[in-house]
C-alpha positions as MATLAB code, in Angstrom:
seq = 'XXXXXXXXXXXXXXXXXXXXXXXXXXXXXXXXXXXXXXXXXXXXXXXXXXXXXXXXXXXXXXXXXXXXXXXXXXXXXXXXXXXXXXXXXXXXXXXXXXXXXXXXXXXXXXXXXXXXXXXXXXXXXXXXXXXXXXXXXXXXXXXXXXXXXXXXXXXXXXXXXXXXXXXXXXXXXXXXXXXXXXXXXXXXXXXXXXXXXXXXXXXXXXXXXXXXXXXXXXXXXXXXXXXXXXXXXXXXXXXXXXXXXXXXXXXXXXXXXXXXXXXXXXXXXXXXXXXXXXXXXXXXXXXXXXXXXXXXXXXXXXXXXXXXXX';
ca = [
      49.842  -47.565  -27.711;
      52.069  -48.940  -24.928;
      49.433  -51.557  -24.014;
      49.234  -52.670  -27.646;
      53.018  -52.848  -27.886;
      53.020  -55.149  -24.838;
      50.363  -57.333  -26.524;
      52.472  -57.781  -29.668;
      55.736  -58.233  -27.748;
      55.254  -61.974  -26.910;
      54.878  -62.760  -30.621;
      58.130  -61.009  -31.467;
      59.764  -62.573  -28.385;
      59.050  -65.974  -29.963;
      60.767  -64.760  -33.145;
      63.691  -63.603  -30.986;
      63.832  -67.002  -29.276;
      64.020  -68.722  -32.651;
      66.703  -66.270  -33.782;
      68.781  -67.026  -30.666;
      68.402  -70.784  -31.160;
      69.521  -70.471  -34.774;
      72.342  -68.032  -34.085;
      73.892  -70.211  -31.372;
      73.663  -73.325  -33.540;
      71.250  -75.021  -31.126;
      68.769  -75.071  -34.001;
      70.578  -75.936  -37.236;
      69.617  -74.780  -40.738;
      68.375  -78.307  -41.442;
      66.200  -78.289  -38.328;
      64.784  -74.893  -39.354;
      63.962  -76.225  -42.821;
      62.064  -79.198  -41.355;
      60.191  -77.014  -38.844;
      59.223  -74.655  -41.675;
      57.940  -77.621  -43.707;
      55.897  -78.868  -40.750;
      54.304  -75.446  -40.237;
      53.731  -74.799  -43.957;
      52.302  -78.177  -44.954;
      50.626  -79.322  -41.727;
      50.008  -76.831  -38.893;
      49.243  -73.691  -40.901;
      47.249  -75.678  -43.473;
      45.136  -77.191  -40.673;
      44.536  -73.736  -39.200;
      43.540  -72.241  -42.580;
      41.276  -75.181  -43.468;
      39.505  -75.019  -40.111;
      39.048  -71.249  -40.344;
      37.777  -71.282  -43.944;
      35.475  -74.276  -43.354;
      33.567  -72.069  -40.902;
      33.262  -69.189  -43.376;
      31.090  -68.736  -46.443;
      32.417  -67.437  -49.758;
      29.803  -64.689  -49.555;
      31.024  -63.808  -46.079;
      34.691  -63.629  -47.045;
      34.559  -62.146  -50.570;
      34.456  -58.340  -50.377;
      35.232  -56.714  -53.743;
      35.717  -53.136  -52.431;
      38.228  -54.611  -49.949;
      40.053  -56.493  -52.725;
      40.204  -53.436  -55.004;
      41.348  -51.168  -52.167;
      44.178  -53.500  -51.207;
      45.084  -54.105  -54.841;
      45.199  -50.365  -55.647;
      47.335  -49.431  -52.612;
      49.695  -52.364  -53.150;
      50.069  -51.765  -56.886;
      50.832  -48.086  -56.223;
      53.805  -48.959  -53.979;
      54.806  -51.803  -56.325;
      55.149  -49.315  -59.188;
      57.108  -46.851  -57.015;
      59.604  -49.573  -56.001;
      59.871  -50.739  -59.615;
      60.482  -47.174  -60.810;
      63.194  -46.567  -58.195;
      64.946  -49.808  -59.184;
      64.853  -48.889  -62.883;
      66.189  -45.383  -62.119;
      69.136  -47.095  -60.412;
      69.781  -48.905  -63.728;
      68.604  -52.273  -62.448;
      67.039  -54.716  -64.885;
      63.469  -55.982  -64.914;
      64.403  -59.063  -62.870;
      65.935  -57.103  -59.979;
      63.163  -54.505  -60.160;
      60.553  -57.267  -59.849;
      62.276  -58.745  -56.780;
      62.670  -55.332  -55.111;
      59.016  -54.495  -55.798;
      58.032  -57.814  -54.226;
      60.010  -56.874  -51.090;
      58.187  -53.534  -50.957;
      54.671  -55.008  -50.875;
      54.609  -58.701  -49.883;
      54.381  -59.127  -46.124;
      54.658  -62.238  -43.996;
      50.895  -62.726  -43.881;
      50.935  -66.531  -43.821;
      53.500  -67.203  -41.087;
      53.119  -64.035  -39.013;
      49.927  -62.216  -40.012;
      47.320  -64.966  -39.732;
      48.485  -66.432  -36.404;
      49.163  -63.062  -34.761;
      46.350  -60.873  -36.103;
      43.664  -63.499  -35.483;
      44.802  -63.932  -31.862;
      45.121  -60.176  -31.254;
      42.084  -58.942  -33.193;
      39.700  -61.877  -32.847;
      38.319  -64.429  -35.289;
      36.447  -61.724  -37.248;
      39.864  -60.790  -38.676;
      40.128  -64.166  -40.455;
      38.193  -63.143  -43.588;
      40.078  -59.888  -44.297;
      43.491  -61.461  -43.608;
      42.691  -64.369  -45.946;
      41.719  -61.923  -48.698;
      45.061  -60.120  -48.308;
      46.870  -63.468  -48.470;
      44.908  -64.492  -51.570;
      45.749  -61.267  -53.445;
      49.418  -61.562  -52.467;
      49.686  -65.173  -53.637;
      47.484  -65.107  -56.737;
      48.242  -61.650  -58.159;
      51.727  -60.663  -57.008;
      53.073  -64.189  -56.534;
      52.197  -64.832  -60.183;
      53.449  -61.439  -61.375;
      57.046  -61.913  -60.181;
      57.304  -65.300  -61.937;
      55.864  -63.831  -65.146;
      58.218  -60.813  -65.093;
      61.404  -62.776  -64.360;
      60.672  -65.661  -66.715;
      59.329  -63.378  -69.440;
      62.391  -61.125  -69.138;
      64.748  -64.086  -69.533;
      62.852  -65.668  -72.424;
      62.178  -62.347  -74.110;
      58.509  -63.246  -74.564;
      55.454  -64.598  -72.792;
      54.705  -68.270  -73.377;
      52.135  -70.868  -72.350;
      54.911  -72.583  -70.402;
      55.229  -69.559  -68.113;
      51.492  -69.478  -67.475;
      51.507  -73.231  -66.807;
      54.343  -72.787  -64.290;
      52.346  -70.048  -62.537;
      49.172  -72.140  -62.491;
      50.899  -75.252  -61.143;
      52.650  -73.160  -58.486;
      49.288  -71.892  -57.247;
      47.712  -75.365  -57.296;
      50.617  -76.799  -55.292;
      50.583  -74.057  -52.650;
      49.185  -75.675  -49.471;
      47.789  -72.352  -48.199;
      45.659  -71.895  -51.332;
      44.657  -75.575  -51.341;
      43.630  -75.600  -47.660;
      41.612  -72.359  -47.969;
      39.893  -73.628  -51.147;
      39.031  -77.003  -49.606;
      37.705  -75.304  -46.481;
      35.455  -73.011  -48.520;
      34.198  -76.020  -50.527;
      33.298  -77.815  -47.283;
      31.557  -74.660  -46.070;
      29.805  -74.068  -49.399;
      28.300  -77.556  -49.479;
      27.383  -77.351  -45.805;
      29.373  -80.484  -44.999;
      29.649  -81.086  -41.262;
      33.106  -81.686  -39.795;
      32.981  -84.590  -37.293;
      33.928  -83.586  -33.765;
      37.086  -85.770  -33.630;
      38.252  -84.292  -36.959;
      37.560  -80.768  -35.731;
      39.528  -81.432  -32.530;
      42.382  -82.895  -34.588;
      42.481  -79.773  -36.786;
      42.285  -77.527  -33.722;
      45.230  -79.248  -31.983;
      47.358  -79.345  -35.142;
      46.451  -75.767  -36.067;
      47.395  -74.552  -32.583;
      51.007  -75.470  -33.390;
      51.019  -72.969  -36.269;
      51.490  -69.833  -34.161;
      54.505  -70.807  -32.005;
      55.962  -72.968  -34.774;
      55.733  -70.275  -37.440;
      57.136  -67.524  -35.210;
      60.030  -69.696  -34.000;
      60.756  -70.742  -37.608;
      60.822  -67.096  -38.737;
      63.397  -66.276  -36.055;
      65.532  -69.339  -36.752;
      65.548  -68.578  -40.489;
      66.615  -64.975  -39.783;
      69.725  -66.280  -38.005;
      71.235  -67.189  -41.372;
      70.398  -63.813  -42.924;
      72.972  -61.022  -43.197;
      72.462  -57.245  -43.253;
      74.397  -56.595  -46.465;
      73.268  -53.973  -48.997;
      71.934  -51.967  -46.050;
      71.076  -48.789  -48.010;
      68.833  -50.575  -50.521;
      67.453  -52.924  -47.852;
      66.633  -49.891  -45.709;
      64.700  -48.325  -48.588;
      62.798  -51.565  -49.226;
      62.031  -51.956  -45.502;
      60.757  -48.351  -45.422;
      58.576  -49.103  -48.446;
      57.151  -52.232  -46.809;
      56.629  -50.922  -43.284;
      55.645  -47.298  -44.009;
      54.712  -46.683  -47.664;
      52.698  -49.861  -48.141;
      50.397  -49.477  -45.099;
      50.080  -45.727  -45.822;
      48.995  -46.331  -49.438;
      46.623  -49.105  -48.382;
      45.180  -46.884  -45.625;
      44.505  -44.056  -48.087;
      42.898  -46.463  -50.541;
      40.723  -48.257  -47.959;
      39.660  -45.198  -45.958;
      39.178  -42.610  -48.731;
      38.915  -44.265  -52.151;
      36.828  -47.412  -51.637;
      33.827  -48.177  -49.378;
      35.607  -50.570  -47.004;
      34.175  -51.134  -43.522;
      36.357  -49.468  -40.844;
      37.268  -52.694  -39.030;
      38.159  -54.523  -42.253;
      40.188  -51.492  -43.369;
      42.100  -51.624  -40.091;
      42.898  -55.318  -40.530;
      44.075  -54.596  -44.069;
      46.393  -51.828  -42.831;
      47.769  -54.096  -40.080;
      48.468  -56.822  -42.649;
      50.225  -54.268  -44.879;
      52.426  -53.233  -41.931;
      53.927  -56.733  -41.667;
      57.608  -57.310  -42.565;
      58.892  -58.711  -45.857;
      57.806  -62.320  -46.384;
      60.303  -65.170  -46.288;
      58.998  -66.617  -49.566;
      60.414  -63.580  -51.408;
      63.879  -64.818  -50.413;
      63.020  -68.323  -51.638;
      62.047  -66.881  -55.039;
      65.132  -64.629  -55.182;
      67.375  -67.575  -54.366;
      65.574  -69.857  -56.834;
      66.009  -67.416  -59.729;
      69.427  -66.149  -58.579;
      68.244  -62.524  -58.376;
      69.522  -60.336  -55.492;
      69.158  -62.870  -52.634;
      71.501  -60.866  -50.336;
      69.384  -57.732  -50.812;
      66.200  -59.623  -50.015;
      67.821  -61.318  -47.017;
      68.810  -57.951  -45.529;
      65.343  -56.530  -46.201;
      63.696  -59.413  -44.320;
      66.078  -59.015  -41.379;
      65.692  -55.229  -41.063;
      61.928  -55.102  -41.663;
      61.233  -57.924  -39.186;
      63.286  -56.198  -36.482;
      61.380  -52.925  -36.980;
      57.908  -54.367  -37.568;
      57.177  -54.681  -33.837;
      56.606  -50.904  -33.938;
      54.676  -50.715  -37.243;
      52.365  -53.593  -36.345;
      51.679  -52.065  -32.930;
      50.873  -48.717  -34.574;
      48.562  -50.397  -37.087;
      46.679  -52.266  -34.355;
      46.346  -49.003  -32.414;
      44.764  -47.520  -35.552;
      42.268  -50.390  -35.715;
      41.179  -49.706  -32.146;
      40.741  -46.007  -32.948;
      38.549  -46.898  -35.945;
      36.171  -49.045  -33.886;
];
C-alpha cells in the first residue's frame, strides 16, 4: 500500500504545484482557463484519439462492464438524490448533489493517471466509464434541471443534450479514433508522432490545471460537501465494487480499473454545470476541493485492490 501511495504521489504533487501557482497569483484565473482549454480541446483530445484509434469497438465494448458500472453508479445517485430531497431541496439541487456523488474526474485525472499507473490495457475500461458518465449522467442532469424549470420535457431539451454531446471534444475524439480503427485506416508515422507529442502534454497539463482551478475554490458548506465527498470517494467505489465483483461477470482486472475510476474525486465539469444553471455552485466547489484533497488515499487503496485481484 505504501509503495502504491508513493506511485500516485507525483500525480497529486502536480495538482499541488498548480494549486500553489494559482493561490499565489503566479497563475491567474485567466491563465488557468486558457490552460484548461488547451488540455481539453488539444492535448487530451489527441491522447484519446490516439488511444482509441488503436482499439477496436469489439475490444472496448463490454456490456457486463457497462451494466455493472451503471448499476453501482445509479444506486449511489439515487441515495444522494434521496438525501437531498429529505433535506427539502428541490429537484435542481438534488440533481447537482447526485452528480457530485457519482461523477469523478475521469477525463482530466483518471485517463492520464490510471493509464500510466496501470498500463495501456486500462484504456478500454476507463473510456467506457467516461462514456457512461458523459452520455448517461451528463445528459440526465441537463434533463432534470431543464425539465424541472420548464415543468415538462420538450424536444428542445433533448436537442440541447444531443448538441452538447456532439460538441464534447472527448466524445468526438474517441468516436473518430474508433472510426479510424474500424475502417483499418493507417495513421502515417509523422501524424502518429504529432499525436504522441501533443497527447503527452495532457497528463502534466491536466493535473496542473486541476490544481490551479482549485485555488479559486472555497470550502464553504463543509457539512454537505463532506457528505458528497464521502459519497464520491467511499460509497461510489464500494457500490461499483459490489456490482462488478458479485452481480455481473466482469473480468477481475477490468473490475479493478472500474473501482479505481469510481474512487476519483468530483469532476470539475460538475462545477461548470452548477455555475451555468446557477444551482449550488459553492457546494459543488467545496466538494471538489475536499474530495480532491482526500482522493490521494482512495485512489491508492483502489489501485492496491487491483493488484490484489491480479
